[in-house]
N, CA and C atoms as an extended XYZ file, in Angstrom:
522
Properties=species:S:1:pos:R:3:atomname:S:1:resname:S:1:resid:I:1 pbc="F F F"
N        35.526      177.713      -11.147 N   UNK     1
C        34.132      178.112      -10.792 CA  UNK     1
C        32.895      177.100      -10.244 C   UNK     1
N        32.491      177.668       -9.279 N   UNK     2
C        31.466      176.539       -9.145 CA  UNK     2
C        29.984      177.202       -9.759 C   UNK     2
N        29.081      175.763      -10.398 N   UNK     3
C        28.137      175.972      -11.184 CA  UNK     3
C        26.624      175.949      -10.136 C   UNK     3
N        26.016      176.791       -9.994 N   UNK     4
C        24.403      176.378       -9.439 CA  UNK     4
C        23.819      175.351      -10.291 C   UNK     4
N        23.317      174.120       -9.674 N   UNK     5
C        22.286      173.248      -10.391 CA  UNK     5
C        20.967      173.670       -9.918 C   UNK     5
N        20.619      174.165       -8.982 N   UNK     6
C        19.628      173.643       -8.374 CA  UNK     6
C        19.201      174.964       -7.270 C   UNK     6
N        18.356      175.472       -6.945 N   UNK     7
C        17.776      176.310       -5.748 CA  UNK     7
C        16.315      176.251       -5.691 C   UNK     7
N        16.479      176.095       -4.397 N   UNK     8
C        15.162      175.800       -4.118 CA  UNK     8
C        14.993      176.440       -2.584 C   UNK     8
N        14.041      177.110       -2.174 N   UNK     9
C        13.747      178.392       -1.386 CA  UNK     9
C        12.550      177.236        0.188 C   UNK     9
N        13.532      177.296        1.476 N   UNK    10
C        12.791      176.086        1.917 CA  UNK    10
C        12.250      176.802        3.213 C   UNK    10
N        12.960      178.366        3.533 N   UNK    11
C        12.090      178.911        4.346 CA  UNK    11
C        12.389      180.751        3.765 C   UNK    11
N        10.941      181.689        4.514 N   UNK    12
C        10.854      183.041        4.395 CA  UNK    12
C        10.202      183.225        5.391 C   UNK    12
N        10.727      184.409        5.665 N   UNK    13
C        10.269      185.550        6.974 CA  UNK    13
C        10.145      186.758        6.753 C   UNK    13
N         9.699      187.830        6.640 N   UNK    14
C        10.573      188.880        7.005 CA  UNK    14
C        11.709      189.298        6.908 C   UNK    14
N        12.631      188.496        7.329 N   UNK    15
C        13.596      189.382        7.333 CA  UNK    15
C        14.764      188.855        6.869 C   UNK    15
N        14.711      186.772        6.675 N   UNK    16
C        15.866      186.044        5.835 CA  UNK    16
C        14.654      185.572        5.014 C   UNK    16
N        15.387      185.178        4.305 N   UNK    17
C        14.948      183.597        2.953 CA  UNK    17
C        15.864      182.888        3.180 C   UNK    17
N        16.088      181.575        3.400 N   UNK    18
C        16.920      180.423        3.352 CA  UNK    18
C        16.794      179.599        2.249 C   UNK    18
N        17.687      179.275        1.626 N   UNK    19
C        17.603      178.294        0.000 CA  UNK    19
C        18.543      177.518        0.390 C   UNK    19
N        18.706      176.168        0.001 N   UNK    20
C        18.776      175.220       -0.681 CA  UNK    20
C        20.134      174.656       -2.024 C   UNK    20
N        21.124      174.772       -2.052 N   UNK    21
C        21.216      174.893       -3.000 CA  UNK    21
C        21.861      173.758       -3.605 C   UNK    21
N        21.998      173.370       -4.794 N   UNK    22
C        22.670      172.256       -4.788 CA  UNK    22
C        24.330      172.814       -6.083 C   UNK    22
N        25.602      172.875       -5.564 N   UNK    23
C        26.354      173.075       -6.038 CA  UNK    23
C        27.490      172.583       -7.345 C   UNK    23
N        27.761      172.541       -7.836 N   UNK    24
C        28.917      171.209       -8.710 CA  UNK    24
C        30.441      172.083       -8.429 C   UNK    24
N        30.994      171.282       -7.953 N   UNK    25
C        32.474      172.660       -7.692 CA  UNK    25
C        33.334      172.059       -8.941 C   UNK    25
N        34.495      172.657       -9.551 N   UNK    26
C        34.838      172.841      -10.467 CA  UNK    26
C        35.890      171.175      -10.514 C   UNK    26
N        35.565      170.440       -9.599 N   UNK    27
C        36.476      169.392       -9.304 CA  UNK    27
C        34.708      168.237      -10.440 C   UNK    27
N        33.892      168.557      -10.345 N   UNK    28
C        32.607      168.000      -10.582 CA  UNK    28
C        31.851      167.481       -9.700 C   UNK    28
N        32.174      167.689       -8.289 N   UNK    29
C        31.789      166.848       -7.366 CA  UNK    29
C        30.711      167.864       -7.120 C   UNK    29
N        29.453      167.060       -6.611 N   UNK    30
C        28.548      168.085       -6.628 CA  UNK    30
C        28.137      168.157       -5.099 C   UNK    30
N        27.831      168.969       -4.315 N   UNK    31
C        27.308      169.723       -2.629 CA  UNK    31
C        26.289      170.259       -2.377 C   UNK    31
N        25.597      169.326       -1.613 N   UNK    32
C        24.007      170.639       -0.957 CA  UNK    32
C        25.109      172.303        0.205 C   UNK    32
N        24.683      173.126       -0.669 N   UNK    33
C        24.839      173.874        0.190 CA  UNK    33
C        23.158      174.721        0.785 C   UNK    33
N        23.392      175.590        1.589 N   UNK    34
C        22.694      176.434        2.541 CA  UNK    34
C        23.154      177.996        1.994 C   UNK    34
N        22.016      178.499        1.801 N   UNK    35
C        22.246      180.457        1.670 CA  UNK    35
C        20.728      180.665        2.227 C   UNK    35
N        22.043      181.669        2.960 N   UNK    36
C        20.705      182.852        2.919 CA  UNK    36
C        20.568      184.309        2.940 C   UNK    36
N        19.133      184.565        2.347 N   UNK    37
C        18.920      185.360        1.424 CA  UNK    37
C        18.796      186.520        2.438 C   UNK    37
N        19.444      187.475        2.727 N   UNK    38
C        18.919      188.724        4.365 CA  UNK    38
C        18.146      189.625        3.609 C   UNK    38
N        16.841      189.624        3.731 N   UNK    39
C        15.895      190.808        3.023 CA  UNK    39
C        16.178      192.592        4.035 C   UNK    39
N        16.964      192.559        4.717 N   UNK    40
C        17.933      193.922        4.682 CA  UNK    40
C        19.819      193.704        5.021 C   UNK    40
N        19.824      194.545        5.019 N   UNK    41
C        21.502      195.024        5.707 CA  UNK    41
C        21.621      195.511        7.049 C   UNK    41
N        22.462      195.767        7.372 N   UNK    42
C        22.534      195.981        8.681 CA  UNK    42
C        23.851      197.332        8.788 C   UNK    42
N        24.164      197.496       10.132 N   UNK    43
C        24.698      198.815       10.400 CA  UNK    43
C        25.651      198.362       12.126 C   UNK    43
N        26.858      199.103       11.906 N   UNK    44
C        26.868      199.253       13.792 CA  UNK    44
C        27.928      200.414       13.697 C   UNK    44
N        27.813      200.690       14.971 N   UNK    45
C        28.114      202.023       15.270 CA  UNK    45
C        29.681      202.014       16.637 C   UNK    45
N        30.554      202.200       16.269 N   UNK    46
C        31.777      202.030       16.892 CA  UNK    46
C        31.368      203.826       17.618 C   UNK    46
N        30.936      204.278       19.013 N   UNK    47
C        30.685      205.398       19.653 CA  UNK    47
C        31.710      205.072       20.384 C   UNK    47
N        32.299      206.826       20.404 N   UNK    48
C        32.993      207.313       21.234 CA  UNK    48
C        32.676      208.572       21.882 C   UNK    48
N        32.507      209.196       23.474 N   UNK    49
C        32.197      210.569       24.053 CA  UNK    49
C        33.615      210.064       25.666 C   UNK    49
N        34.157      211.207       24.967 N   UNK    50
C        35.646      211.306       25.929 CA  UNK    50
C        36.319      210.752       26.146 C   UNK    50
N        36.751      210.603       24.657 N   UNK    51
C        37.279      209.494       24.489 CA  UNK    51
C        37.561      207.975       24.635 C   UNK    51
N        36.220      207.389       25.371 N   UNK    52
C        35.925      206.055       25.827 CA  UNK    52
C        35.064      205.674       24.711 C   UNK    52
N        35.572      204.171       24.692 N   UNK    53
C        34.815      203.744       23.140 CA  UNK    53
C        33.216      203.053       24.188 C   UNK    53
N        31.762      203.449       23.671 N   UNK    54
C        30.440      203.901       23.801 CA  UNK    54
C        30.282      201.787       23.673 C   UNK    54
N        29.746      200.874       24.463 N   UNK    55
C        29.214      199.461       23.907 CA  UNK    55
C        27.821      199.842       24.986 C   UNK    55
N        26.890      198.233       24.588 N   UNK    56
C        26.090      198.032       24.824 CA  UNK    56
C        25.944      196.470       25.151 C   UNK    56
N        24.971      196.027       26.391 N   UNK    57
C        25.772      194.435       27.190 CA  UNK    57
C        24.020      194.341       26.277 C   UNK    57
N        23.910      193.075       25.791 N   UNK    58
C        22.297      191.829       25.068 CA  UNK    58
C        23.014      191.431       25.772 C   UNK    58
N        22.010      190.449       25.889 N   UNK    59
C        21.447      189.368       26.035 CA  UNK    59
C        20.797      188.219       24.860 C   UNK    59
N        21.605      187.346       24.961 N   UNK    60
C        21.241      186.759       23.265 CA  UNK    60
C        20.919      185.683       22.953 C   UNK    60
N        19.691      185.177       22.188 N   UNK    61
C        19.158      183.557       23.031 CA  UNK    61
C        19.654      183.028       22.531 C   UNK    61
N        20.636      182.755       20.906 N   UNK    62
C        21.276      182.286       20.542 CA  UNK    62
C        22.054      181.545       21.139 C   UNK    62
N        22.755      181.766       21.538 N   UNK    63
C        24.275      181.742       22.904 CA  UNK    63
C        24.232      181.600       24.058 C   UNK    63
N        22.797      182.079       24.410 N   UNK    64
C        21.977      182.297       25.791 CA  UNK    64
C        22.856      182.749       26.892 C   UNK    64
N        22.960      183.585       26.414 N   UNK    65
C        24.300      184.575       27.436 CA  UNK    65
C        24.444      186.060       27.230 C   UNK    65
N        24.748      186.746       27.989 N   UNK    66
C        25.208      188.220       27.475 CA  UNK    66
C        26.430      188.592       26.674 C   UNK    66
N        26.444      189.350       25.813 N   UNK    67
C        27.311      189.815       25.432 CA  UNK    67
C        27.259      191.339       25.460 C   UNK    67
N        28.800      192.431       25.325 N   UNK    68
C        29.369      193.494       25.008 CA  UNK    68
C        29.598      193.594       23.901 C   UNK    68
N        28.250      194.475       22.930 N   UNK    69
C        28.308      194.874       21.390 CA  UNK    69
C        28.640      196.294       21.035 C   UNK    69
N        29.344      196.719       20.001 N   UNK    70
C        28.843      198.164       19.520 CA  UNK    70
C        27.046      198.062       19.266 C   UNK    70
N        26.774      199.014       19.608 N   UNK    71
C        25.074      199.078       18.778 CA  UNK    71
C        24.770      199.000       17.319 C   UNK    71
N        24.050      198.846       16.784 N   UNK    72
C        24.121      198.325       15.673 CA  UNK    72
C        22.366      197.801       15.316 C   UNK    72
N        22.159      196.786       14.226 N   UNK    73
C        21.052      196.014       13.772 CA  UNK    73
C        20.810      196.865       12.611 C   UNK    73
N        19.766      195.788       11.990 N   UNK    74
C        18.793      195.917       10.567 CA  UNK    74
C        18.984      197.335       10.454 C   UNK    74
N        18.609      197.362        8.397 N   UNK    75
C        18.641      199.410        8.247 CA  UNK    75
C        17.044      198.779        7.585 C   UNK    75
N        16.078      199.927        8.653 N   UNK    76
C        14.943      199.152        7.865 CA  UNK    76
C        14.521      199.773        6.164 C   UNK    76
N        13.655      198.912        5.635 N   UNK    77
C        13.421      199.242        3.773 CA  UNK    77
C        13.664      200.346        3.740 C   UNK    77
N        13.820      200.927        2.574 N   UNK    78
C        14.169      202.727        2.431 CA  UNK    78
C        15.013      203.429        2.956 C   UNK    78
N        15.820      202.975        3.920 N   UNK    79
C        16.064      203.883        5.043 CA  UNK    79
C        17.986      203.503        4.611 C   UNK    79
N        18.582      204.863        4.747 N   UNK    80
C        20.397      205.070        4.008 CA  UNK    80
C        20.359      204.412        5.555 C   UNK    80
N        22.237      203.749        5.358 N   UNK    81
C        22.912      203.525        6.383 CA  UNK    81
C        23.137      204.277        7.305 C   UNK    81
N        23.524      205.175        7.280 N   UNK    82
C        23.977      206.688        8.028 CA  UNK    82
C        22.331      206.307        9.245 C   UNK    82
N        21.077      207.150        8.156 N   UNK    83
C        20.114      207.336        8.716 CA  UNK    83
C        20.073      206.171       10.049 C   UNK    83
N        20.128      204.711        9.662 N   UNK    84
C        20.323      204.166       10.646 CA  UNK    84
C        20.827      203.713       11.459 C   UNK    84
N        22.054      204.091       11.686 N   UNK    85
C        23.485      203.944       12.355 CA  UNK    85
C        23.139      204.972       14.028 C   UNK    85
N        22.255      206.706       13.019 N   UNK    86
C        22.103      207.166       14.223 CA  UNK    86
C        20.838      206.465       14.820 C   UNK    86
N        19.962      205.721       14.283 N   UNK    87
C        18.731      205.563       14.727 CA  UNK    87
C        18.972      204.704       15.716 C   UNK    87
N        20.059      203.399       15.465 N   UNK    88
C        20.420      202.597       16.251 CA  UNK    88
C        21.079      203.426       17.695 C   UNK    88
N        21.792      203.941       17.690 N   UNK    89
C        22.432      204.114       18.575 CA  UNK    89
C        21.817      205.513       19.698 C   UNK    89
N        21.152      205.807       19.062 N   UNK    90
C        20.487      206.383       19.986 CA  UNK    90
C        19.581      205.556       20.885 C   UNK    90
N        18.837      205.235       19.684 N   UNK    91
C        17.256      203.973       20.525 CA  UNK    91
C        18.642      202.966       21.187 C   UNK    91
N        19.935      202.629       21.399 N   UNK    92
C        20.978      201.958       22.582 CA  UNK    92
C        21.562      202.151       23.326 C   UNK    92
N        21.786      203.294       22.981 N   UNK    93
C        22.489      203.563       23.773 CA  UNK    93
C        21.903      204.868       25.065 C   UNK    93
N        20.946      205.819       24.521 N   UNK    94
C        20.304      207.205       24.705 CA  UNK    94
C        20.959      208.357       25.175 C   UNK    94
N        21.820      208.265       23.750 N   UNK    95
C        22.335      209.645       23.350 CA  UNK    95
C        22.293      210.018       22.232 C   UNK    95
N        22.280      211.293       22.088 N   UNK    96
C        22.526      212.157       20.617 CA  UNK    96
C        23.315      211.948       20.036 C   UNK    96
N        23.438      211.644       18.507 N   UNK    97
C        24.878      211.623       18.377 CA  UNK    97
C        24.703      212.877       17.502 C   UNK    97
N        26.550      213.292       17.888 N   UNK    98
C        26.873      214.671       17.068 CA  UNK    98
C        27.722      214.610       16.042 C   UNK    98
N        28.003      213.336       15.746 N   UNK    99
C        28.461      213.175       14.068 CA  UNK    99
C        28.915      211.829       13.826 C   UNK    99
N        29.052      211.456       12.735 N   UNK   100
C        29.440      209.681       12.326 CA  UNK   100
C        30.139      210.216       11.048 C   UNK   100
N        30.919      209.142       11.196 N   UNK   101
C        31.643      209.075        9.792 CA  UNK   101
C        31.899      207.420        9.398 C   UNK   101
N        32.242      206.957        8.095 N   UNK   102
C        32.354      206.148        7.640 CA  UNK   102
C        33.261      205.234        7.869 C   UNK   102
N        33.335      204.119        8.258 N   UNK   103
C        34.724      203.233        8.921 CA  UNK   103
C        34.721      202.106        7.452 C   UNK   103
N        33.882      201.592        6.865 N   UNK   104
C        33.924      200.707        5.958 CA  UNK   104
C        32.798      199.924        6.367 C   UNK   104
N        32.586      198.554        5.387 N   UNK   105
C        31.624      197.551        5.321 CA  UNK   105
C        32.156      196.374        4.780 C   UNK   105
N        31.616      194.878        5.383 N   UNK   106
C        32.095      193.961        5.354 CA  UNK   106
C        30.863      193.019        5.388 C   UNK   106
N        30.944      191.735        4.864 N   UNK   107
C        30.106      190.427        4.077 CA  UNK   107
C        30.472      189.633        5.962 C   UNK   107
N        29.597      190.152        6.885 N   UNK   108
C        29.881      188.779        7.875 CA  UNK   108
C        29.730      187.567        7.877 C   UNK   108
N        28.867      186.864        6.827 N   UNK   109
C        28.020      186.172        6.412 CA  UNK   109
C        29.492      185.309        5.280 C   UNK   109
N        29.812      185.709        5.165 N   UNK   110
C        30.921      185.203        3.354 CA  UNK   110
C        30.364      184.084        3.506 C   UNK   110
N        30.281      184.065        2.694 N   UNK   111
C        30.119      182.125        2.201 CA  UNK   111
C        28.612      181.936        2.005 C   UNK   111
N        27.372      182.276        2.908 N   UNK   112
C        26.925      181.762        3.227 CA  UNK   112
C        25.098      183.074        2.826 C   UNK   112
N        25.899      184.346        2.433 N   UNK   113
C        24.412      185.301        2.686 CA  UNK   113
C        25.332      186.269        1.735 C   UNK   113
N        24.520      187.183        1.010 N   UNK   114
C        24.407      188.226        0.311 CA  UNK   114
C        24.312      189.184        1.604 C   UNK   114
N        24.167      189.529        2.758 N   UNK   115
C        23.997      189.936        3.629 CA  UNK   115
C        25.514      191.176        3.964 C   UNK   115
N        25.199      192.784        4.110 N   UNK   116
C        26.267      193.545        4.005 CA  UNK   116
C        25.985      194.276        5.226 C   UNK   116
N        27.092      194.547        5.541 N   UNK   117
C        26.654      195.309        7.219 CA  UNK   117
C        27.895      196.788        6.799 C   UNK   117
N        27.306      197.426        7.506 N   UNK   118
C        28.058      198.870        7.570 CA  UNK   118
C        28.649      199.475        8.010 C   UNK   118
N        29.531      199.782        8.878 N   UNK   119
C        30.136      200.639       10.296 CA  UNK   119
C        30.858      201.774       10.177 C   UNK   119
N        29.953      202.521       11.149 N   UNK   120
C        30.793      204.015       11.020 CA  UNK   120
C        31.032      204.046       12.656 C   UNK   120
N        31.942      205.417       12.834 N   UNK   121
C        32.221      205.653       14.051 CA  UNK   121
C        31.756      206.703       14.426 C   UNK   121
N        30.698      206.899       14.979 N   UNK   122
C        30.095      207.790       16.369 CA  UNK   122
C        31.039      209.013       17.214 C   UNK   122
N        30.520      210.276       17.508 N   UNK   123
C        30.694      210.581       18.453 CA  UNK   123
C        28.758      210.924       18.651 C   UNK   123
N        29.048      211.103       20.461 N   UNK   124
C        27.613      211.275       21.099 CA  UNK   124
C        27.582      212.715       21.685 C   UNK   124
N        26.986      213.256       21.494 N   UNK   125
C        26.603      214.133       22.391 CA  UNK   125
C        25.789      214.471       23.425 C   UNK   125
N        24.552      214.862       24.053 N   UNK   126
C        23.597      214.674       24.969 CA  UNK   126
C        23.068      213.636       25.031 C   UNK   126
N        22.742      213.481       26.320 N   UNK   127
C        22.176      212.093       27.126 CA  UNK   127
C        20.819      212.573       26.887 C   UNK   127
N        19.583      211.509       26.462 N   UNK   128
C        18.534      211.288       26.221 CA  UNK   128
C        17.990      211.078       26.846 C   UNK   128
N        16.633      210.936       27.175 N   UNK   129
C        15.558      210.447       28.347 CA  UNK   129
C        15.167      209.026       28.517 C   UNK   129
N        15.710      208.906       27.360 N   UNK   130
C        15.418      206.677       27.384 CA  UNK   130
C        16.404      206.247       26.700 C   UNK   130
N        16.677      205.125       26.518 N   UNK   131
C        17.305      203.958       25.599 CA  UNK   131
C        16.398      202.917       25.896 C   UNK   131
N        16.041      201.761       24.273 N   UNK   132
C        15.646      200.409       24.443 CA  UNK   132
C        16.127      199.798       25.550 C   UNK   132
N        15.055      199.710       26.798 N   UNK   133
C        15.572      198.385       27.841 CA  UNK   133
C        15.278      196.535       27.269 C   UNK   133
N        13.948      196.846       26.321 N   UNK   134
C        13.787      195.558       26.305 CA  UNK   134
C        15.002      194.879       25.505 C   UNK   134
N        16.052      195.158       25.221 N   UNK   135
C        17.207      194.588       24.511 CA  UNK   135
C        18.021      194.812       24.750 C   UNK   135
N        18.541      196.127       25.479 N   UNK   136
C        20.109      196.758       25.988 CA  UNK   136
C        19.195      196.353       27.390 C   UNK   136
N        20.320      195.863       28.149 N   UNK   137
C        20.115      195.641       29.879 CA  UNK   137
C        21.244      196.674       30.172 C   UNK   137
N        22.636      197.123       29.916 N   UNK   138
C        23.307      198.067       30.499 CA  UNK   138
C        24.648      198.698       29.070 C   UNK   138
N        24.331      199.825       29.363 N   UNK   139
C        25.537      200.858       28.243 CA  UNK   139
C        26.319      201.439       29.684 C   UNK   139
N        27.377      201.189       28.671 N   UNK   140
C        28.954      201.385       29.586 CA  UNK   140
C        29.992      201.990       28.336 C   UNK   140
N        30.782      202.830       29.495 N   UNK   141
C        32.175      203.326       28.211 CA  UNK   141
C        33.959      202.856       28.648 C   UNK   141
N        34.096      203.119       27.619 N   UNK   142
C        35.332      202.182       28.818 CA  UNK   142
C        36.947      202.507       27.735 C   UNK   142
N        38.157      202.370       28.194 N   UNK   143
C        38.840      202.630       27.668 CA  UNK   143
C        38.899      201.245       26.734 C   UNK   143
N        39.953      202.132       25.144 N   UNK   144
C        40.141      200.981       24.327 CA  UNK   144
C        41.481      199.858       24.998 C   UNK   144
N        42.305      200.004       25.894 N   UNK   145
C        43.174      199.145       27.063 CA  UNK   145
C        41.860      198.406       27.444 C   UNK   145
N        40.726      197.992       27.982 N   UNK   146
C        39.794      197.561       28.720 CA  UNK   146
C        39.006      196.344       27.644 C   UNK   146
N        38.503      197.469       26.706 N   UNK   147
C        38.210      196.340       25.517 CA  UNK   147
C        38.656      195.857       24.535 C   UNK   147
N        40.305      195.661       24.908 N   UNK   148
C        41.187      194.454       24.508 CA  UNK   148
C        41.311      193.733       25.296 C   UNK   148
N        41.317      194.162       26.813 N   UNK   149
C        40.907      192.489       27.426 CA  UNK   149
C        39.759      192.113       27.803 C   UNK   149
N        38.733      193.089       27.482 N   UNK   150
C        37.552      191.930       27.513 CA  UNK   150
C        37.290      190.937       26.150 C   UNK   150
N        38.340      192.010       25.256 N   UNK   151
C        38.013      190.837       24.482 CA  UNK   151
C        39.083      189.420       24.214 C   UNK   151
N        40.732      189.917       24.949 N   UNK   152
C        40.939      188.171       25.541 CA  UNK   152
C        40.326      187.353       26.821 C   UNK   152
N        39.790      187.790       26.873 N   UNK   153
C        39.033      187.071       28.040 CA  UNK   153
C        37.083      186.990       27.616 C   UNK   153
N        36.958      187.073       26.470 N   UNK   154
C        36.086      186.275       25.868 CA  UNK   154
C        34.989      187.080       26.381 C   UNK   154
N        34.357      188.635       26.295 N   UNK   155
C        33.664      189.251       26.606 CA  UNK   155
C        33.072      189.483       26.050 C   UNK   155
N        33.878      189.853       24.589 N   UNK   156
C        33.065      190.334       23.677 CA  UNK   156
C        33.657      189.290       22.213 C   UNK   156
N        32.662      188.442       21.630 N   UNK   157
C        32.557      188.278       20.940 CA  UNK   157
C        32.016      188.165       19.374 C   UNK   157
N        30.933      188.663       19.357 N   UNK   158
C        30.023      189.463       18.420 CA  UNK   158
C        31.585      189.658       17.144 C   UNK   158
N        30.511      188.710       16.224 N   UNK   159
C        31.880      189.072       14.823 CA  UNK   159
C        31.761      190.930       14.166 C   UNK   159
N        30.438      190.867       14.059 N   UNK   160
C        30.595      192.932       13.806 CA  UNK   160
C        31.401      193.631       14.853 C   UNK   160
N        31.135      193.443       16.047 N   UNK   161
C        31.917      194.181       16.650 CA  UNK   161
C        33.088      193.944       16.795 C   UNK   161
N        33.445      192.578       16.368 N   UNK   162
C        35.005      192.502       16.742 CA  UNK   162
C        35.998      193.411       15.372 C   UNK   162
N        34.954      193.433       14.241 N   UNK   163
C        34.916      193.458       13.610 CA  UNK   163
C        35.741      195.371       13.489 C   UNK   163
N        33.885      195.782       13.481 N   UNK   164
C        33.980      197.295       13.991 CA  UNK   164
C        34.603      197.787       14.601 C   UNK   164
N        35.555      197.452       15.836 N   UNK   165
C        36.626      198.014       16.802 CA  UNK   165
C        37.977      197.809       15.723 C   UNK   165
N        38.250      196.453       15.265 N   UNK   166
C        39.157      196.429       14.495 CA  UNK   166
C        39.464      197.692       13.625 C   UNK   166
N        38.123      198.318       12.636 N   UNK   167
C        37.876      198.632       11.991 CA  UNK   167
C        38.287      200.255       12.360 C   UNK   167
N        38.061      200.998       13.744 N   UNK   168
C        38.528      202.064       14.318 CA  UNK   168
C        39.399      202.360       14.415 C   UNK   168
N        39.569      201.331       15.483 N   UNK   169
C        41.726      200.599       15.842 CA  UNK   169
C        42.449      201.536       14.819 C   UNK   169
N        42.157      200.867       13.661 N   UNK   170
C        43.028      200.738       12.107 CA  UNK   170
C        42.410      202.607       11.743 C   UNK   170
N        41.438      203.400       12.264 N   UNK   171
C        41.458      204.558       11.130 CA  UNK   171
C        41.837      205.713       12.888 C   UNK   171
N        41.399      205.232       14.014 N   UNK   172
C        42.324      206.052       15.056 CA  UNK   172
C        43.037      205.734       15.079 C   UNK   172
N        43.935      204.970       15.049 N   UNK   173
C        45.328      204.837       15.183 CA  UNK   173
C        44.891      204.382       16.677 C   UNK   173
N        44.290      203.594       17.416 N   UNK   174
C        44.387      203.641       18.771 CA  UNK   174
C        44.940      202.716       19.980 C   UNK   174
């Protein structure tokens, strides 16, 4: 088992805190490790409408490129994951949520963070008047074969999206 020898906060913001942690490994070796203390967990919605998967295309400055993703994001303080996924889907896709079913949860930054990500299967109904165009550049619906092709071509690389799609495939036997 690893022993924490020292912990020091090196950065803090409303979203994350970063700590430097000195760990003693079972072998006795001491290493410096970084830990991201997430102030908010997050959600992702695998969206279906008329048997097609709904995805959003976003520009991500960290990778300096566009990415197809499932809608989702941070859970606000005091908000429940179910409410957060409804809010994020409606905001990012511009559709009213008809139904939501829990798919599972995970730790996308396993080993360096305490962040949890909750995944949901979401059915849509009516189109709303607007969606968030500050972050979302495009909303489209694809059949699952097309999504698999997009993954193979490197058009879908976001780990939360890949995990959500995998959970949906298991759940719906796509």
